Structure formats: C-alpha cells, structure tokens
C-alpha positions, 0 to 999 in steps of 0.5 A: 458543480461539475466543471465539465458542464455535465451532471455530477454522478449521483450513483456510483459503484466502487469495486473493491472493499480495501482501504483505497476503495472504501476511502473513495466511497467515504469521500464520495458520500461526503460529496452527496453521492450514493455509493455501493461497494462490491467485493469478491470476498469481503472488507479488508480481505486482500492486501489491506488485511495482513500488511504492516500498517505503517503510515510513513509518507516521508519514506513512501518511495517508488519501488523501482530503484537502483538498489533493487538491481544489486540483488542480481539474478541468483538472488532474486531466484532464491526463495529466501531472498527478500525480492523473489521471482520464481522461474517463469514462462509467464510473458506478462510477468516477464514484460512487467519485469523488463519495464520495472528494470528500465525504471531502476535508474536514479533519474526515473526514481527521482521523477517518480519520487517528485510525483509522489510528494504531493500525495505524501504531503497530504496523507496523514491529514487525510486520515485525520479527515476520516476520523473527524468525519466519524470513522471510529478507528484511530491512527497511533503515533509512531513514537518511536519509529526505528530502523535498526541495523547490525552495523553503521555500514548497513545503515549507510544505504538508507541514509543515502536514500534519505538524502535523495528523498530530501533532494527531491523536496520531501521532508524527512525528520530523522536522527541517528542512534547507536545500538545502546540508544536504540535498545533503550528506545525499544527493548525488543531489539537485541544486542546484535543491533549496533546502529539505528535511525529514529524517524519522527512524525510518522503514524501506524494502524492495525490495518484490518481493524482500521479498514473494517471501521472505515467500512462500518462508517460507509454503511452508517452513512447509508452506503451499501457493501456487498460481499461475495460479488466477483464483478467480471465485466463493466459494460458501458451504458451511455455516459454510465455503466452497467454491472450485471443488471444494475446501472450506475452513473460511474464506477471506481475500479479499486481491485488491487492486483486484479486491476487490469482485468476490468480496467484494460478494456477502458484504455489502461495499459499499464501492467499491475503486477502482484508483488506479494508480501508475507506476514505472521503474528507472534507474542513478544515479551515486550510489545514495542510502542511503535513500528520497528524496521529491519531494512537489511532483512527487509522486515517490518514489525508492527504492534497490533491492537490485540497485543501481538506483534506482526512481522511482515516482509518480502516482495514476491513477483508471482501470480496473485492467486498462487498459494502461500509459499511456506519457504517465504514464511521460513525466510522471514523467521530466519531473518528475524532470529537473533535480532528480536528479544522475546519474540516467540517465532516458533508460535506463529499465528495468522500466517498470510500472503497478500498481493500488493498491486505494483506498477513498473514505474512505481506510481499508482493509477488514479483517475479517469479512463477512456470512458467518462464513467469508469475511474481507476484507483490502484497500483500503489505498491507498498503504499496503499494503506498510507496513500489510500485516504488521500487517493479517495479524497482526490479521486472523489473530487475528480469524479464529482467536479469533472476536473483532475486535481493537480496532484493526480496529473502524474498518476493518470491511468492512461499515461 
C-alpha cells in the first residue's frame, strides 16, 4: 500500500551498479517492483571494487571529527599524508573543505553519530536478509578483528573514540591486548606491534565478489542490468521520469561521488566530494583470519577470497576522475613496512584508486527529492559497503509506501 494515496511505482530505474544501487534494486524487487540498473562502466566498477570490505557497524562513524584538524595544513598538503588535499583553485572543493572543517567539532560529530546509529544497528541483519533471499555470496566473521599499534600511547586515541561512540548509544564490543597476545591472535603482525584492540561481532567480505553476486541475484529475479550507460540527464515526466527514450515511474540516483551531477536539479544542494582511497593486493606468508587495522598508519588489511591480502587506505580529496597517483601507493607501502610479517610489498598487484562519496557533515543522503519520482542513495563516505544493504531496504520501503522510515529522517537529501 502506498500511504500517500498514490499508486506505488511499478517500474524503477537505478543508476549505479555498486553495493548501494544493487541493494536498492534487490529490495525493490522484494516489493514487486520491476527494476532496471544502469551504470556507466559495470557492476562493482567504482568504489565497491577495491575497498577494504569491512562490515564494522560498531565503528562506522562520521568522517568529520576533531582529530582530523590535528593533521594541520602542512600535513594535508603532503602526498605521503593519510589525509591529502593537493593544492587547488577548485572553488567547489574549497567550499566542501570549509564546510567539512566546520563539522569537525565534538558537538557536531555527536549529532551525526547519533543519526548513524539506527543504520548501524540494522547493517549486519540487512546482509543476512540478502543471503537468506538468494544472494550466493556470504559475509565472513571477523574473528579476530584487530586494531594494532606500536605503543599503548598510540592506542589511546581510538580508545577515546570508542568511549565517545558508546556515549552516543552505539554498542562496541572490544577488549585490549598487549603485543604478544596480538601476535598470537594474528601472526601477520611484526614484533614492532606493542598494543592492540580486539573487536568482536564484526564481519567482512571480498567486496567485488559480493557485489557481483548481488548483481547476479538481481538478474536472476528478472532485473535488467545495462552497463556502458552513462546517464547524463533525468527528465521529469509527470510524476515519473524519462531517461533518454525510456520512461520510469521513479529513478534512484546511486552514482557515488558523481551524485551531484544528476541530483542537483532536484534540490540536492549538499556537495558530494570524492574522498579517494587507494589499495593493492599482495601475497603473504600467513593470510590473516580476519581484518587487521593499523590506525596510526590509517591502513586497512583484508584477506580476500583468492588468498591474497588487500592493503587499503588514504583519504585524498581530489577530482573523481584524476589518475592514480603512484606517490599514494608508495605512501601505503612505506606505512606498512616493518609492521606486517611476510607481506611481499614489492610484488603488488591490482593497484587501484576509487572515489568514496563524502559529505561535509559525514552523513549519507538517502531519500526523496523535490520531484516525487527522483530518489537519492549516496554520500556514505567510507561506509557504503557496510551500510549499502540497509540503505537499500529502507529506501525501497520509502519508494513503495511513500513514507520515509524514521531511520532516514536525519539523512534526508534535502536537509
């Protein structure tokens, strides 16, 4: 039943074949909607491909935080910095950075954190729903999931963040290890590791494999996925929309860091900025059982289905289409040296850069726009994989019923 009194959409286009777009398509199918997914490249071709694949809702936090400001101007202008902003005259990027900086206060971080908690709390259950409904891929338990440090002093910053997360109402199951215990849990870690935090209850995936399995499930249920389709305009057509020559009852814009191009004409004014991350894969003597996080170096390490280790990191505020910067790969290698035992860092494969869609307040954009047939799903920053399925479930509910779920109130695209 469509609670607004209007007929529920029967035919919906989803633009974007990453985790968020395909999860939305899948949940629309659950509600009897015919879906067509369009993507400029292909399934999992964007930031869904080379990321760390962590499903860690207990530590899914807003990107703007007071600690970011501690880097300082000199640090963020260095290509070796974990957070990098190249010198630029791009006014749009400068506006984003000014707004981002204003949100790096404890009060605003708390406000955004509380808005994320309803999504975080349902994130893992949303993956279970996909798998129970026929998606062939499976999440894997992150046991252990370790955040490792050289010293206890380094560890103090994340412990403080965990304290603030818990104060906002988010459960975090974590305990402390010394270096020897951390190495027993995970022999990948070197003798330089002197302290760690072990998280429980988290999961992880090989993101490209999982998103491809989700795409396969959408097709098997009668959906159409069209690749090499760069949609350049969404044209209102009554209560529906027209994409080139085809008319749909509604469209979902799930185009990642390119979201503003199609969403701006429909009242979405929040800037979605590319926060680019880098990764590569290596062979290791000992593949870890779960993810390994090196927070001081901002490195995320994840075992993949093919037996290799993905090493990912960096936050680079730069144009979405800028080429891969080899200095950033070198910075990842330098950060990992000495901390990982038996990692063949000189024999890298799959060097990659992908654009996370970041917002200045750290909250995604999920919901309707000024046109009744245009919906938005994006701006998740580093948490698009973790929050993609729950986003799809909640947005599909809104599209079909005409009523925004309470969990989406704070992430309204028109806020």
